C-alpha positions in Angstrom: -1.4 0.7 -1.8 -0.8 4.4 -1.8 -3.7 6.8 -2.2 -4.3 10.0 -4.1 -2.2 12.4 -2.1 1.0 10.4 -2.9 0.1 10.2 -6.6 -0.7 13.9 -6.7 2.9 14.5 -5.5 4.2 12.4 -8.3 2.4 14.5 -10.9 4.5 17.5 -9.9 7.8 15.9 -10.5 9.9 15.5 -13.7 13.1 13.9 -14.6 16.0 14.6 -17.0 17.3 11.2 -18.1 20.8 12.4 -18.8 21.0 13.7 -15.2 19.6 10.5 -13.9 22.3 8.5 -15.7 25.0 10.8 -14.3 23.7 10.4 -10.8 23.5 6.6 -11.1 27.2 6.4 -12.1 28.3 8.1 -8.8 26.2 6.1 -6.4 27.8 3.5 -4.2 27.5 0.8 -3.0 25.8 -0.8 -6.0 22.6 -2.7 -5.1 21.9 -6.1 -6.6 20.2 -5.7 -10.0 16.4 -5.4 -9.7 14.2 -7.7 -11.7 11.7 -6.3 -14.2 9.0 -8.7 -15.1 8.1 -9.0 -18.8 4.4 -9.1 -19.8 4.1 -12.8 -19.5 5.6 -12.9 -16.1 3.5 -10.0 -15.0 0.3 -11.6 -16.2 1.1 -14.8 -14.3 1.7 -12.6 -11.2 -1.5 -10.6 -11.5 -3.9 -13.3 -12.7 -2.2 -16.7 -12.2 -3.1 -19.4 -9.7 -1.4 -17.5 -6.9 -3.8 -14.6 -7.4 -7.0 -16.6 -7.2 -7.7 -15.9 -3.5 -7.5 -12.2 -4.2 -10.2 -12.3 -6.9 -12.3 -14.6 -4.8 -12.4 -12.0 -2.1 -13.7 -9.2 -4.3 -17.3 -8.3 -4.8 -19.3 -6.7 -7.6 -18.8 -2.9 -7.0 -15.1 -3.4 -6.3 -14.6 -5.3 -9.5 -16.1 -2.4 -11.4 -13.9 0.1 -9.7 -10.7 -1.9 -10.2 -11.2 -2.8 -13.9 -13.2 0.0 -15.3 -15.2 -2.7 -17.0 -19.0 -3.0 -17.0 -19.5 -6.2 -15.2 -22.9 -5.4 -13.8 -25.6 -8.1 -14.1 -23.0 -10.9 -14.3 -22.9 -13.8 -11.8 -20.2 -13.0 -9.3 -18.1 -16.0 -10.4 -18.1 -14.9 -14.0 -17.4 -11.2 -13.1 -14.4 -12.4 -11.1 -13.1 -14.5 -14.1 -13.5 -11.6 -16.5 -11.7 -9.3 -14.1 -8.9 -11.8 -13.8 -8.6 -12.0 -17.6 -8.6 -8.2 -17.7 -5.7 -7.9 -15.2 -3.6 -10.3 -17.3 -4.3 -8.4 -20.5 -3.4 -5.0 -19.0 0.1 -5.9 -18.0 2.9 -4.0 -19.7 6.7 -4.0 -19.8 9.0 -1.3 -18.4 10.8 0.9 -21.0 14.6 1.2 -20.8 14.2 4.7 -19.4 11.8 3.5 -16.7 14.2 0.8 -15.7 17.0 3.4 -15.5 14.9 5.6 -13.3 14.2 2.8 -10.8 17.8 1.7 -10.8 18.9 5.2 -10.1 16.6 5.6 -7.2 17.6 2.2 -5.7 21.3 3.1 -6.0 20.7 6.4 -4.1 18.6 4.6 -1.4 20.9 1.6 -1.0 23.5 3.1 1.5 20.6 4.0 3.9 19.0 0.6 3.6 22.3 -1.2 4.2 23.0 1.0 7.3 19.6 1.4 8.9 17.5 -1.6 7.6 19.7 -4.4 6.3 16.7 -6.6 5.9 15.5 -4.4 3.0 19.0 -4.7 1.4 19.0 -8.5 1.6 15.5 -8.8 0.0 15.3 -9.1 -3.8 13.6 -6.1 -5.5 11.1 -7.1 -8.3 8.9 -4.8 -10.4 5.9 -5.3 -12.6 4.0 -2.8 -14.7 0.2 -2.5 -15.4 -2.0 -0.1 -17.3 -4.1 2.5 -15.4 -7.1 0.3 -16.2 -6.1 -2.0 -13.3 -6.3 -1.0 -9.6 -6.7 2.7 -10.7 -3.0 2.7 -11.6 -2.1 2.9 -7.9 1.3 1.5 -6.8 0.8 -1.7 -4.8 2.3 -5.2 -4.4 1.6 -8.8 -5.3 3.5 -11.6 -3.6 7.2 -10.5 -3.7 6.8 -7.8 -6.4 6.1 -4.1 -6.5 3.5 -3.1 -9.2 3.6 0.3 -10.8 0.9 1.8 -13.0 1.8 3.2 -16.5 0.6 6.7 -15.6 2.8 7.2 -12.6 5.8 6.0 -14.5 5.0 8.4 -17.3 4.7 11.3 -14.9 7.9 10.5 -13.1 9.7 10.5 -16.4 8.0 13.7 -17.7 10.0 16.8 -18.3 13.7 17.6 -17.9 13.7 19.4 -14.6 17.1 18.4 -13.3 16.7 20.7 -10.4 14.0 18.5 -9.0 16.2 15.4 -8.7 16.7 15.8 -4.9 13.0 16.1 -4.3 12.2 13.3 -6.7 14.6 11.0 -4.9 12.9 11.7 -1.5 9.6 10.9 -3.1 10.8 7.7 -4.8 12.7 6.5 -1.7 9.5 6.8 0.3 7.5 5.0 -2.4 9.9 2.2 -2.8 10.3 1.6 0.9 6.6 1.8 1.4 5.9 -0.8 -1.2 8.8 -3.1 -0.3 7.5 -3.0 3.3 4.4 -4.8 2.1 6.6 -7.4 0.5 8.4 -7.9 3.8 5.1 -8.0 5.7 4.3 -11.2 3.8 7.7 -12.8 4.1 8.3 -11.8 7.7 4.8 -11.7 9.3 6.1 -12.2 12.8 8.1 -9.0 12.7 5.3 -6.8 11.5 2.6 -8.4 13.6 4.8 -7.4 16.5 5.1 -3.9 15.2 1.3 -3.7 14.8 0.8 -4.8 18.4 3.6 -3.4 20.4 4.4 -0.1 18.7 1.1 0.8 17.0 -1.2 -0.6 19.7 -3.5 -2.8 17.6 -5.0 -6.1 18.7 -5.6 -9.0 16.4 -9.2 -10.4 16.1 -10.9 -12.9 13.8 -11.2 -11.5 10.3 -14.6 -9.9 9.5 -17.0 -12.0 7.5 -20.0 -9.7 7.5 -22.0 -9.5 4.2 -23.1 -6.0 4.9 -19.5 -4.9 4.9 -18.0 -7.3 2.3 -20.5 -6.2 -0.4 -19.2 -2.7 -0.4 -15.7 -3.3 0.8 -12.3 -2.9 -0.9 -9.8 -5.7 -0.7 -6.4 -4.0 -0.2 -3.8 -6.0 -2.3 -1.2 -5.0 0.2 -3.2 -6.1 3.3 -6.2 -8.1 2.1 -7.4 -9.3 5.6 -8.9 -6.8 8.0 -8.3 -8.3 11.4 -6.8 -5.6 13.7 -8.8 -3.5 16.1 -7.4 -0.4 17.8 -8.5 0.1 21.5 -9.4 3.7 21.9 -7.3 5.4 24.6 -10.1 7.8 25.5 -12.9 5.2 25.6 -11.9 2.2 27.7 -13.5 -1.0 26.5 -14.2 0.3 23.0 -12.2 -0.2 19.8 -12.4 0.4 16.1 -11.4 -1.7 13.2 -10.3 0.3 10.2 -12.3 -0.7 7.1 -11.9 0.5 3.5 -15.1 0.7 1.4 -16.6 2.2 -1.7 -19.0 5.1 -1.2 -20.4 4.8 -4.7 -21.7 1.3 -5.6 -23.3 2.1 -9.0 -20.5 3.7 -10.9 -17.5 3.4 -8.6 -14.1 4.8 -9.4 -10.8 4.0 -7.7 -9.5 5.7 -5.7 -12.0 8.6 -5.9 -14.8 6.6 -4.1 -12.7 5.1 -1.4 -13.9 5.7 2.1 -12.2 4.9 5.4 -14.7 3.6 7.9 -14.5 2.7 11.6 -16.2 -0.5 12.5 -17.1 -0.5 16.2 -16.0 -3.2 18.7 -16.6 -3.5 22.4 -14.6 -5.6 25.0 -17.0 -8.2 26.4 -15.8 -10.9 28.8 -12.2 -10.4 27.7 -12.9 -10.6 24.0 -13.4 -7.9 21.3 -16.8 -8.3 19.8 -18.4 -6.5 16.8 -21.1 -4.0 17.8 -24.3 -4.1 15.9 -27.5 -2.0 15.7 -30.6 -3.6 14.2 -28.5 -6.4 12.9 -26.0 -4.2 11.1 -22.5 -3.4 12.2 -22.0 0.0 13.8 -19.7 2.1 11.5 -18.8 5.7 11.0 -16.1 7.8 9.3 -12.7 6.7 10.6 -11.2 10.2 10.6 -14.0 11.4 12.9 -12.8 9.1 15.7 -10.3 11.4 17.5 -8.8 8.6 19.6 -7.8 6.8 16.4 -6.9 9.5 13.9 -5.0 11.5 16.5 -2.8 8.5 17.4 -0.9 8.5 14.1 1.2 11.0 12.2 -0.3 10.5 8.7 -4.1 10.7 8.0 -4.1 9.2 4.5 -2.8 5.7 5.3 -5.0 4.8 8.3 -7.1 2.0 6.7 -4.9 -0.8 7.9 -1.9 -1.1 10.4 0.2 -2.5 7.6 -0.3 0.8 5.7 0.5 2.8 8.8 3.7 0.7 9.2 4.7 1.2 5.6 4.2 5.0 5.9 6.4 5.1 9.1 9.2 3.1 7.5 9.0 4.9 4.1 9.1 8.3 5.8 12.1 7.4 8.0 14.2 5.7 5.4 13.5 8.4 2.9 14.9 10.9 5.3 11.8 13.1 5.4 11.9 15.8 8.0 8.6 17.7 7.8 6.5 18.7 10.8 5.4 15.2 11.8 9.0 14.1 12.3 8.6 14.6 16.0 5.5 12.4 16.4 6.1 9.8 19.1 5.7 6.9 16.7 8.2 8.3 14.2 10.7 8.8 17.0 10.1 5.3 18.4 10.5 3.5 15.1 14.3 3.5 14.8 14.7 1.6 18.0 12.3 -1.1 16.8 14.0 -1.2 13.4 17.5 -1.6 15.0 16.3 -4.9 16.4 13.8 -6.2 13.8 15.4 -5.1 10.5 19.0 -6.0 11.2 
């Protein structure tokens, strides 16, 4: 689930469809045809039996933010059912131009995937589309499918700035790899659990079940379970668990009211234990924990190790080379990928 900085970049980009078609004809090798879900298939994905656990994990303020519906005052079970019906009703179908755009981008990306990360090339690519009245229109995944909002698709297609195609491809390559990484995190958990632990430095703990946190929390569709703490290198015996929550519980908006919090843990008798004060978990702004924020190259995807991993892989496979390219984690990633993603 990508946050506002990535969407803001998309707003700056345009696409001339004639140029896209010409580019697509010259790309090789050709990837397998991606699957574009129709409305009925997308509704089953977003709100069918397989989605029930996702809705059961959400609480009142989050349901408001993710649906833009006034569900206040309803019993939580009813609010969840109404939200689920809303998700199903807000699915859409990709236009022919949108399908052409995504095929063009996959064609351009395919040689890199086949060379550097064959696991991505062997995995089916599936897409669903929703309105911006679901999940704030943010790109995310469900099961084995990448979900795009209508707004970002419209912005990517806007204009006829053929001179922006190279920049557009870098952005779309990053976005596609980022989201497909979440698909792979579900289908190959052992690989990415190892990445979280060995490369990123996280430690798995029992998932948090604290009402004071759950009531204001945000369930990330790409990483719905918060169960990883990061031992702080400058504070032995202390760790933080990244936690995504809403700062506005009355009229919440997504992603405007997202807050990244650090939930404090301490090592006691060989186990990481939640730290409390007056019966409440000790928390604070995640980005104000230097030992955490300073350990990673990107500050906008720090709310779960799965998001950090998706950023690392998207950045690398998109061929980005900005200032953070020399960060130790970015430099260490290819060696891990050579073994894990072959």
